PyMOL Python script that loads the backbone (N, CA, C, O; Angstrom):
from pymol import cmd

cmd.read_pdbstr("""\
ATOM      1  N   MET A   1      23.858  21.622  23.617  1.00  0.00           N
ATOM      2  CA  MET A   1      23.870  20.849  24.834  1.00  0.00           C
ATOM      3  C   MET A   1      22.821  19.749  24.717  1.00  0.00           C
ATOM      4  O   MET A   1      21.715  19.972  24.224  1.00  0.00           O
ATOM      5  N   THR A   2      23.183  18.590  25.170  1.00  0.00           N
ATOM      6  CA  THR A   2      22.263  17.460  25.134  1.00  0.00           C
ATOM      7  C   THR A   2      22.327  16.709  26.454  1.00  0.00           C
ATOM      8  O   THR A   2      23.400  16.529  27.031  1.00  0.00           O
ATOM      9  N   ARG A   3      21.191  16.282  26.913  1.00  0.00           N
ATOM     10  CA  ARG A   3      21.149  15.483  28.131  1.00  0.00           C
ATOM     11  C   ARG A   3      21.167  13.997  27.789  1.00  0.00           C
ATOM     12  O   ARG A   3      21.773  13.187  28.490  1.00  0.00           O
ATOM     13  N   PHE A   4      20.495  13.666  26.708  1.00  0.00           N
ATOM     14  CA  PHE A   4      20.349  12.272  26.337  1.00  0.00           C
ATOM     15  C   PHE A   4      20.819  12.067  24.909  1.00  0.00           C
ATOM     16  O   PHE A   4      20.702  12.964  24.074  1.00  0.00           O
ATOM     17  N   GLY A   5      21.344  10.899  24.634  1.00  0.00           N
ATOM     18  CA  GLY A   5      21.671  10.538  23.264  1.00  0.00           C
ATOM     19  C   GLY A   5      22.966  11.107  22.723  1.00  0.00           C
ATOM     20  O   GLY A   5      23.165  11.116  21.508  1.00  0.00           O
ATOM     21  N   TYR A   6      23.854  11.583  23.582  1.00  0.00           N
ATOM     22  CA  TYR A   6      25.104  12.163  23.087  1.00  0.00           C
ATOM     23  C   TYR A   6      25.889  11.152  22.261  1.00  0.00           C
ATOM     24  O   TYR A   6      26.443  11.497  21.218  1.00  0.00           O
ATOM     25  N   ASN A   7      25.937   9.914  22.721  1.00  0.00           N
ATOM     26  CA  ASN A   7      26.717   8.902  21.996  1.00  0.00           C
ATOM     27  C   ASN A   7      26.179   8.692  20.588  1.00  0.00           C
ATOM     28  O   ASN A   7      26.955   8.492  19.654  1.00  0.00           O
ATOM     29  N   TYR A   8      24.847   8.735  20.422  1.00  0.00           N
ATOM     30  CA  TYR A   8      24.262   8.587  19.091  1.00  0.00           C
ATOM     31  C   TYR A   8      24.646   9.763  18.201  1.00  0.00           C
ATOM     32  O   TYR A   8      25.022   9.575  17.045  1.00  0.00           O
ATOM     33  N   ILE A   9      24.550  10.961  18.737  1.00  0.00           N
ATOM     34  CA  ILE A   9      24.898  12.158  17.974  1.00  0.00           C
ATOM     35  C   ILE A   9      26.372  12.126  17.596  1.00  0.00           C
ATOM     36  O   ILE A   9      26.736  12.439  16.462  1.00  0.00           O
ATOM     37  N   ASN A  10      27.213  11.748  18.543  1.00  0.00           N
ATOM     38  CA  ASN A  10      28.649  11.685  18.297  1.00  0.00           C
ATOM     39  C   ASN A  10      28.967  10.662  17.206  1.00  0.00           C
ATOM     40  O   ASN A  10      29.793  10.925  16.332  1.00  0.00           O
ATOM     41  N   THR A  11      28.322   9.509  17.253  1.00  0.00           N
ATOM     42  CA  THR A  11      28.551   8.468  16.246  1.00  0.00           C
ATOM     43  C   THR A  11      28.154   8.948  14.848  1.00  0.00           C
ATOM     44  O   THR A  11      28.889   8.741  13.883  1.00  0.00           O
ATOM     45  N   ILE A  12      26.999   9.583  14.749  1.00  0.00           N
ATOM     46  CA  ILE A  12      26.538  10.101  13.460  1.00  0.00           C
ATOM     47  C   ILE A  12      27.506  11.153  12.930  1.00  0.00           C
ATOM     48  O   ILE A  12      27.835  11.159  11.744  1.00  0.00           O
ATOM     49  N   CYS A  13      27.958  12.038  13.806  1.00  0.00           N
ATOM     50  CA  CYS A  13      28.909  13.076  13.389  1.00  0.00           C
ATOM     51  C   CYS A  13      30.210  12.466  12.905  1.00  0.00           C
ATOM     52  O   CYS A  13      30.768  12.902  11.898  1.00  0.00           O
ATOM     53  N   GLU A  14      30.697  11.459  13.619  1.00  0.00           N
ATOM     54  CA  GLU A  14      31.938  10.804  13.202  1.00  0.00           C
ATOM     55  C   GLU A  14      31.779  10.144  11.839  1.00  0.00           C
ATOM     56  O   GLU A  14      32.694  10.192  11.016  1.00  0.00           O
ATOM     57  N   LEU A  15      30.614   9.522  11.592  1.00  0.00           N
ATOM     58  CA  LEU A  15      30.378   8.886  10.297  1.00  0.00           C
ATOM     59  C   LEU A  15      30.352   9.903   9.163  1.00  0.00           C
ATOM     60  O   LEU A  15      30.710   9.583   8.030  1.00  0.00           O
ATOM     61  N   LYS A  16      29.935  11.113   9.463  1.00  0.00           N
ATOM     62  CA  LYS A  16      29.863  12.182   8.458  1.00  0.00           C
ATOM     63  C   LYS A  16      31.138  13.022   8.412  1.00  0.00           C
ATOM     64  O   LYS A  16      31.227  13.973   7.635  1.00  0.00           O
ATOM     65  N   GLY A  17      32.123  12.676   9.240  1.00  0.00           N
ATOM     66  CA  GLY A  17      33.382  13.413   9.239  1.00  0.00           C
ATOM     67  C   GLY A  17      33.318  14.734   9.976  1.00  0.00           C
ATOM     68  O   GLY A  17      34.112  15.637   9.711  1.00  0.00           O
ATOM     69  N   VAL A  18      32.374  14.855  10.906  1.00  0.00           N
ATOM     70  CA  VAL A  18      32.206  16.087  11.670  1.00  0.00           C
ATOM     71  C   VAL A  18      32.759  15.876  13.075  1.00  0.00           C
ATOM     72  O   VAL A  18      32.511  14.851  13.710  1.00  0.00           O
ATOM     73  N   GLN A  19      33.506  16.859  13.542  1.00  0.00           N
ATOM     74  CA  GLN A  19      34.082  16.777  14.881  1.00  0.00           C
ATOM     75  C   GLN A  19      33.271  17.654  15.830  1.00  0.00           C
ATOM     76  O   GLN A  19      32.950  18.797  15.503  1.00  0.00           O
ATOM     77  N   ILE A  20      32.942  17.121  17.000  1.00  0.00           N
ATOM     78  CA  ILE A  20      32.238  17.891  18.021  1.00  0.00           C
ATOM     79  C   ILE A  20      33.274  18.551  18.917  1.00  0.00           C
ATOM     80  O   ILE A  20      34.179  17.894  19.431  1.00  0.00           O
ATOM     81  N   VAL A  21      33.129  19.862  19.098  1.00  0.00           N
ATOM     82  CA  VAL A  21      34.033  20.602  19.969  1.00  0.00           C
ATOM     83  C   VAL A  21      33.229  21.083  21.169  1.00  0.00           C
ATOM     84  O   VAL A  21      32.245  21.807  21.015  1.00  0.00           O
ATOM     85  N   VAL A  22      33.650  20.678  22.369  1.00  0.00           N
ATOM     86  CA  VAL A  22      32.963  21.072  23.598  1.00  0.00           C
ATOM     87  C   VAL A  22      33.540  22.398  24.056  1.00  0.00           C
ATOM     88  O   VAL A  22      34.730  22.489  24.358  1.00  0.00           O
ATOM     89  N   LEU A  23      32.696  23.437  24.112  1.00  0.00           N
ATOM     90  CA  LEU A  23      33.153  24.765  24.503  1.00  0.00           C
ATOM     91  C   LEU A  23      33.110  24.969  26.010  1.00  0.00           C
ATOM     92  O   LEU A  23      33.952  25.668  26.573  1.00  0.00           O
ATOM     93  N   HIS A  24      32.135  24.363  26.654  1.00  0.00           N
ATOM     94  CA  HIS A  24      31.996  24.552  28.090  1.00  0.00           C
ATOM     95  C   HIS A  24      31.588  23.209  28.681  1.00  0.00           C
ATOM     96  O   HIS A  24      30.486  22.717  28.437  1.00  0.00           O
ATOM     97  N   CYS A  25      32.460  22.645  29.434  1.00  0.00           N
ATOM     98  CA  CYS A  25      32.180  21.342  30.030  1.00  0.00           C
ATOM     99  C   CYS A  25      32.039  21.508  31.533  1.00  0.00           C
ATOM    100  O   CYS A  25      32.968  21.942  32.213  1.00  0.00           O
ATOM    101  N   GLU A  26      30.860  21.157  32.042  1.00  0.00           N
ATOM    102  CA  GLU A  26      30.650  21.239  33.479  1.00  0.00           C
ATOM    103  C   GLU A  26      31.368  20.079  34.156  1.00  0.00           C
ATOM    104  O   GLU A  26      31.676  19.067  33.527  1.00  0.00           O
ATOM    105  N   ASP A  27      31.627  20.245  35.437  1.00  0.00           N
ATOM    106  CA  ASP A  27      32.245  19.155  36.188  1.00  0.00           C
ATOM    107  C   ASP A  27      31.324  17.948  36.161  1.00  0.00           C
ATOM    108  O   ASP A  27      30.104  18.070  36.046  1.00  0.00           O
ATOM    109  N   LYS A  28      31.933  16.798  36.269  1.00  0.00           N
ATOM    110  CA  LYS A  28      31.150  15.566  36.277  1.00  0.00           C
ATOM    111  C   LYS A  28      30.248  15.558  37.500  1.00  0.00           C
ATOM    112  O   LYS A  28      30.673  15.896  38.605  1.00  0.00           O
ATOM    113  N   LYS A  29      29.002  15.169  37.286  1.00  0.00           N
ATOM    114  CA  LYS A  29      28.035  15.083  38.368  1.00  0.00           C
ATOM    115  C   LYS A  29      27.758  13.620  38.652  1.00  0.00           C
ATOM    116  O   LYS A  29      27.912  12.758  37.787  1.00  0.00           O
ATOM    117  N   THR A  30      27.347  13.364  39.875  1.00  0.00           N
ATOM    118  CA  THR A  30      26.987  11.994  40.216  1.00  0.00           C
ATOM    119  C   THR A  30      25.651  11.673  39.569  1.00  0.00           C
ATOM    120  O   THR A  30      24.906  12.566  39.166  1.00  0.00           O
ATOM    121  N   ILE A  31      25.366  10.403  39.480  1.00  0.00           N
ATOM    122  CA  ILE A  31      24.093   9.971  38.906  1.00  0.00           C
ATOM    123  C   ILE A  31      22.938  10.555  39.717  1.00  0.00           C
ATOM    124  O   ILE A  31      21.918  10.952  39.153  1.00  0.00           O
ATOM    125  N   GLU A  32      23.097  10.606  41.023  1.00  0.00           N
ATOM    126  CA  GLU A  32      22.045  11.148  41.882  1.00  0.00           C
ATOM    127  C   GLU A  32      21.802  12.626  41.598  1.00  0.00           C
ATOM    128  O   GLU A  32      20.656  13.074  41.578  1.00  0.00           O
ATOM    129  N   GLU A  33      22.885  13.392  41.376  1.00  0.00           N
ATOM    130  CA  GLU A  33      22.748  14.817  41.063  1.00  0.00           C
ATOM    131  C   GLU A  33      22.043  15.024  39.725  1.00  0.00           C
ATOM    132  O   GLU A  33      21.171  15.884  39.607  1.00  0.00           O
ATOM    133  N   GLU A  34      22.417  14.239  38.720  1.00  0.00           N
ATOM    134  CA  GLU A  34      21.778  14.350  37.413  1.00  0.00           C
ATOM    135  C   GLU A  34      20.306  13.980  37.497  1.00  0.00           C
ATOM    136  O   GLU A  34      19.460  14.658  36.914  1.00  0.00           O
ATOM    137  N   LEU A  35      19.991  12.901  38.223  1.00  0.00           N
ATOM    138  CA  LEU A  35      18.605  12.473  38.368  1.00  0.00           C
ATOM    139  C   LEU A  35      17.784  13.538  39.090  1.00  0.00           C
ATOM    140  O   LEU A  35      16.648  13.817  38.708  1.00  0.00           O
ATOM    141  N   THR A  36      18.358  14.127  40.129  1.00  0.00           N
ATOM    142  CA  THR A  36      17.659  15.176  40.874  1.00  0.00           C
ATOM    143  C   THR A  36      17.378  16.374  39.975  1.00  0.00           C
ATOM    144  O   THR A  36      16.267  16.903  39.993  1.00  0.00           O
ATOM    145  N   GLU A  37      18.353  16.810  39.195  1.00  0.00           N
ATOM    146  CA  GLU A  37      18.150  17.933  38.274  1.00  0.00           C
ATOM    147  C   GLU A  37      17.076  17.611  37.240  1.00  0.00           C
ATOM    148  O   GLU A  37      16.242  18.462  36.930  1.00  0.00           O
ATOM    149  N   ASP A  38      17.090  16.392  36.705  1.00  0.00           N
ATOM    150  CA  ASP A  38      16.080  15.998  35.726  1.00  0.00           C
ATOM    151  C   ASP A  38      14.685  15.996  36.350  1.00  0.00           C
ATOM    152  O   ASP A  38      13.727  16.469  35.738  1.00  0.00           O
ATOM    153  N   MET A  39      14.573  15.469  37.556  1.00  0.00           N
ATOM    154  CA  MET A  39      13.274  15.429  38.232  1.00  0.00           C
ATOM    155  C   MET A  39      12.762  16.840  38.525  1.00  0.00           C
ATOM    156  O   MET A  39      11.570  17.110  38.373  1.00  0.00           O
ATOM    157  N   MET A  40      13.642  17.729  38.936  1.00  0.00           N
ATOM    158  CA  MET A  40      13.244  19.111  39.214  1.00  0.00           C
ATOM    159  C   MET A  40      12.792  19.804  37.930  1.00  0.00           C
ATOM    160  O   MET A  40      11.824  20.563  37.948  1.00  0.00           O
ATOM    161  N   SER A  41      13.473  19.555  36.829  1.00  0.00           N
ATOM    162  CA  SER A  41      13.079  20.135  35.544  1.00  0.00           C
ATOM    163  C   SER A  41      11.703  19.648  35.117  1.00  0.00           C
ATOM    164  O   SER A  41      10.871  20.434  34.664  1.00  0.00           O
ATOM    165  N   LEU A  42      11.466  18.350  35.262  1.00  0.00           N
ATOM    166  CA  LEU A  42      10.159  17.794  34.920  1.00  0.00           C
ATOM    167  C   LEU A  42       9.064  18.367  35.805  1.00  0.00           C
ATOM    168  O   LEU A  42       7.985  18.712  35.323  1.00  0.00           O
ATOM    169  N   LEU A  43       9.339  18.466  37.092  1.00  0.00           N
ATOM    170  CA  LEU A  43       8.363  19.013  38.033  1.00  0.00           C
ATOM    171  C   LEU A  43       8.023  20.459  37.682  1.00  0.00           C
ATOM    172  O   LEU A  43       6.855  20.847  37.706  1.00  0.00           O
ATOM    173  N   ALA A  44       9.028  21.249  37.361  1.00  0.00           N
ATOM    174  CA  ALA A  44       8.803  22.652  36.992  1.00  0.00           C
ATOM    175  C   ALA A  44       7.977  22.743  35.707  1.00  0.00           C
ATOM    176  O   ALA A  44       7.080  23.580  35.605  1.00  0.00           O
ATOM    177  N   CYS A  45       8.271  21.900  34.742  1.00  0.00           N
ATOM    178  CA  CYS A  45       7.541  21.909  33.472  1.00  0.00           C
ATOM    179  C   CYS A  45       6.077  21.565  33.681  1.00  0.00           C
ATOM    180  O   CYS A  45       5.200  22.290  33.210  1.00  0.00           O
ATOM    181  N   PHE A  46       5.798  20.476  34.377  1.00  0.00           N
ATOM    182  CA  PHE A  46       4.415  20.061  34.589  1.00  0.00           C
ATOM    183  C   PHE A  46       3.659  21.008  35.509  1.00  0.00           C
ATOM    184  O   PHE A  46       2.457  21.210  35.337  1.00  0.00           O
ATOM    185  N   SER A  47       4.347  21.589  36.480  1.00  0.00           N
ATOM    186  CA  SER A  47       3.693  22.569  37.354  1.00  0.00           C
ATOM    187  C   SER A  47       3.268  23.789  36.553  1.00  0.00           C
ATOM    188  O   SER A  47       2.165  24.306  36.732  1.00  0.00           O
ATOM    189  N   GLY A  48       4.132  24.240  35.684  1.00  0.00           N
ATOM    190  CA  GLY A  48       3.807  25.386  34.835  1.00  0.00           C
ATOM    191  C   GLY A  48       2.602  25.109  33.964  1.00  0.00           C
ATOM    192  O   GLY A  48       1.736  25.968  33.805  1.00  0.00           O
ATOM    193  N   ARG A  49       2.540  23.923  33.401  1.00  0.00           N
ATOM    194  CA  ARG A  49       1.394  23.558  32.565  1.00  0.00           C
ATOM    195  C   ARG A  49       0.114  23.498  33.389  1.00  0.00           C
ATOM    196  O   ARG A  49      -0.934  23.984  32.966  1.00  0.00           O
ATOM    197  N   LEU A  50       0.214  22.895  34.573  1.00  0.00           N
ATOM    198  CA  LEU A  50      -0.961  22.767  35.428  1.00  0.00           C
ATOM    199  C   LEU A  50      -1.484  24.134  35.841  1.00  0.00           C
ATOM    200  O   LEU A  50      -2.686  24.384  35.757  1.00  0.00           O
ATOM    201  N   TYR A  51      -0.606  25.017  36.283  1.00  0.00           N
ATOM    202  CA  TYR A  51      -1.034  26.347  36.705  1.00  0.00           C
ATOM    203  C   TYR A  51      -1.552  27.153  35.516  1.00  0.00           C
ATOM    204  O   TYR A  51      -2.465  27.964  35.668  1.00  0.00           O
ATOM    205  N   GLY A  52      -0.983  26.938  34.352  1.00  0.00           N
ATOM    206  CA  GLY A  52      -1.470  27.613  33.150  1.00  0.00           C
ATOM    207  C   GLY A  52      -2.883  27.173  32.805  1.00  0.00           C
ATOM    208  O   GLY A  52      -3.719  27.999  32.439  1.00  0.00           O
ATOM    209  N   LEU A  53      -3.160  25.870  32.920  1.00  0.00           N
ATOM    210  CA  LEU A  53      -4.504  25.360  32.653  1.00  0.00           C
ATOM    211  C   LEU A  53      -5.506  25.917  33.657  1.00  0.00           C
ATOM    212  O   LEU A  53      -6.618  26.296  33.291  1.00  0.00           O
ATOM    213  N   GLN A  54      -5.100  25.963  34.932  1.00  0.00           N
ATOM    214  CA  GLN A  54      -5.986  26.505  35.957  1.00  0.00           C
ATOM    215  C   GLN A  54      -6.267  27.975  35.698  1.00  0.00           C
ATOM    216  O   GLN A  54      -7.389  28.435  35.906  1.00  0.00           O
ATOM    217  N   SER A  55      -5.273  28.710  35.252  1.00  0.00           N
ATOM    218  CA  SER A  55      -5.442  30.127  34.972  1.00  0.00           C
ATOM    219  C   SER A  55      -6.465  30.338  33.855  1.00  0.00           C
ATOM    220  O   SER A  55      -7.315  31.224  33.945  1.00  0.00           O
ATOM    221  N   HIS A  56      -6.379  29.519  32.800  1.00  0.00           N
ATOM    222  CA  HIS A  56      -7.325  29.631  31.688  1.00  0.00           C
ATOM    223  C   HIS A  56      -8.748  29.297  32.142  1.00  0.00           C
ATOM    224  O   HIS A  56      -9.711  29.941  31.725  1.00  0.00           O
ATOM    225  N   LYS A  57      -8.868  28.274  33.009  1.00  0.00           N
ATOM    226  CA  LYS A  57     -10.193  27.907  33.510  1.00  0.00           C
ATOM    227  C   LYS A  57     -10.774  29.040  34.353  1.00  0.00           C
ATOM    228  O   LYS A  57     -11.957  29.362  34.241  1.00  0.00           O
ATOM    229  N   ASN A  58      -9.938  29.637  35.192  1.00  0.00           N
ATOM    230  CA  ASN A  58     -10.410  30.736  36.041  1.00  0.00           C
ATOM    231  C   ASN A  58     -10.845  31.933  35.205  1.00  0.00           C
ATOM    232  O   ASN A  58     -11.858  32.561  35.510  1.00  0.00           O
ATOM    233  N   LYS A  59     -10.101  32.254  34.165  1.00  0.00           N
ATOM    234  CA  LYS A  59     -10.457  33.373  33.289  1.00  0.00           C
ATOM    235  C   LYS A  59     -11.783  33.093  32.583  1.00  0.00           C
ATOM    236  O   LYS A  59     -12.619  33.987  32.452  1.00  0.00           O
ATOM    237  N   ALA A  60     -11.974  31.860  32.132  1.00  0.00           N
ATOM    238  CA  ALA A  60     -13.217  31.501  31.458  1.00  0.00           C
ATOM    239  C   ALA A  60     -14.385  31.587  32.439  1.00  0.00           C
ATOM    240  O   ALA A  60     -15.460  32.072  32.087  1.00  0.00           O
ATOM    241  N   ARG A  61     -14.175  31.117  33.664  1.00  0.00           N
ATOM    242  CA  ARG A  61     -15.219  31.172  34.677  1.00  0.00           C
ATOM    243  C   ARG A  61     -15.592  32.626  34.991  1.00  0.00           C
ATOM    244  O   ARG A  61     -16.771  32.957  35.110  1.00  0.00           O
ATOM    245  N   GLU A  62     -14.582  33.485  35.122  1.00  0.00           N
ATOM    246  CA  GLU A  62     -14.836  34.903  35.397  1.00  0.00           C
ATOM    247  C   GLU A  62     -15.622  35.542  34.256  1.00  0.00           C
ATOM    248  O   GLU A  62     -16.515  36.355  34.496  1.00  0.00           O
ATOM    249  N   LYS A  63     -15.300  35.184  33.036  1.00  0.00           N
ATOM    250  CA  LYS A  63     -15.996  35.734  31.870  1.00  0.00           C
ATOM    251  C   LYS A  63     -17.466  35.323  31.881  1.00  0.00           C
ATOM    252  O   LYS A  63     -18.345  36.140  31.608  1.00  0.00           O
ATOM    253  N   VAL A  64     -17.729  34.056  32.198  1.00  0.00           N
ATOM    254  CA  VAL A  64     -19.106  33.570  32.260  1.00  0.00           C
ATOM    255  C   VAL A  64     -19.868  34.306  33.358  1.00  0.00           C
ATOM    256  O   VAL A  64     -21.017  34.698  33.156  1.00  0.00           O
ATOM    257  N   GLU A  65     -19.239  34.496  34.518  1.00  0.00           N
ATOM    258  CA  GLU A  65     -19.894  35.182  35.624  1.00  0.00           C
ATOM    259  C   GLU A  65     -20.185  36.634  35.250  1.00  0.00           C
ATOM    260  O   GLU A  65     -21.250  37.152  35.586  1.00  0.00           O
ATOM    261  N   GLU A  66     -19.259  37.298  34.561  1.00  0.00           N
ATOM    262  CA  GLU A  66     -19.472  38.678  34.113  1.00  0.00           C
ATOM    263  C   GLU A  66     -20.663  38.746  33.141  1.00  0.00           C
ATOM    264  O   GLU A  66     -21.510  39.634  33.240  1.00  0.00           O
ATOM    265  N   ASP A  67     -20.708  37.796  32.205  1.00  0.00           N
ATOM    266  CA  ASP A  67     -21.806  37.772  31.239  1.00  0.00           C
ATOM    267  C   ASP A  67     -23.146  37.548  31.929  1.00  0.00           C
ATOM    268  O   ASP A  67     -24.149  38.157  31.558  1.00  0.00           O
ATOM    269  N   GLU A  68     -23.161  36.660  32.950  1.00  0.00           N
ATOM    270  CA  GLU A  68     -24.397  36.401  33.674  1.00  0.00           C
ATOM    271  C   GLU A  68     -24.866  37.643  34.422  1.00  0.00           C
ATOM    272  O   GLU A  68     -26.062  37.934  34.463  1.00  0.00           O
ATOM    273  N   GLN A  69     -23.926  38.373  35.013  1.00  0.00           N
ATOM    274  CA  GLN A  69     -24.279  39.582  35.750  1.00  0.00           C
ATOM    275  C   GLN A  69     -24.769  40.674  34.790  1.00  0.00           C
ATOM    276  O   GLN A  69     -25.679  41.434  35.123  1.00  0.00           O
ATOM    277  N   THR A  70     -24.171  40.749  33.616  1.00  0.00           N
ATOM    278  CA  THR A  70     -24.559  41.753  32.629  1.00  0.00           C
ATOM    279  C   THR A  70     -25.967  41.460  32.089  1.00  0.00           C
ATOM    280  O   THR A  70     -26.761  42.376  31.878  1.00  0.00           O
ATOM    281  N   ASN A  71     -26.259  40.195  31.873  1.00  0.00           N
ATOM    282  CA  ASN A  71     -27.559  39.792  31.307  1.00  0.00           C
ATOM    283  C   ASN A  71     -28.662  39.741  32.364  1.00  0.00           C
ATOM    284  O   ASN A  71     -29.840  39.662  32.015  1.00  0.00           O
ATOM    285  N   ALA A  72     -28.309  39.785  33.631  1.00  0.00           N
ATOM    286  CA  ALA A  72     -29.332  39.667  34.693  1.00  0.00           C
ATOM    287  C   ALA A  72     -30.053  40.960  34.932  1.00  0.00           C
ATOM    288  O   ALA A  72     -30.937  41.025  35.787  1.00  0.00           O
TER     289      ALA A  72
END
""", "prot")
cmd.dss("prot")
cmd.show_as("cartoon", "prot")
cmd.util.cbc("prot")
cmd.orient("prot")
């Protein structure tokens, strides 16, 4: 499955004598629907990264606080 560049992939395959067979074709979506899905995917990806970074910072902070309490 590809979101972008299908025409390039198809052209390269045709030049090499390879035929693309579509096994599952979703109904055509409007440009607005595709854009909305892409934006939601990007938002989910960046949110996951942001929360992951915050989680690592919190764990590091907790470790430092534990070490300070142990050494005090």
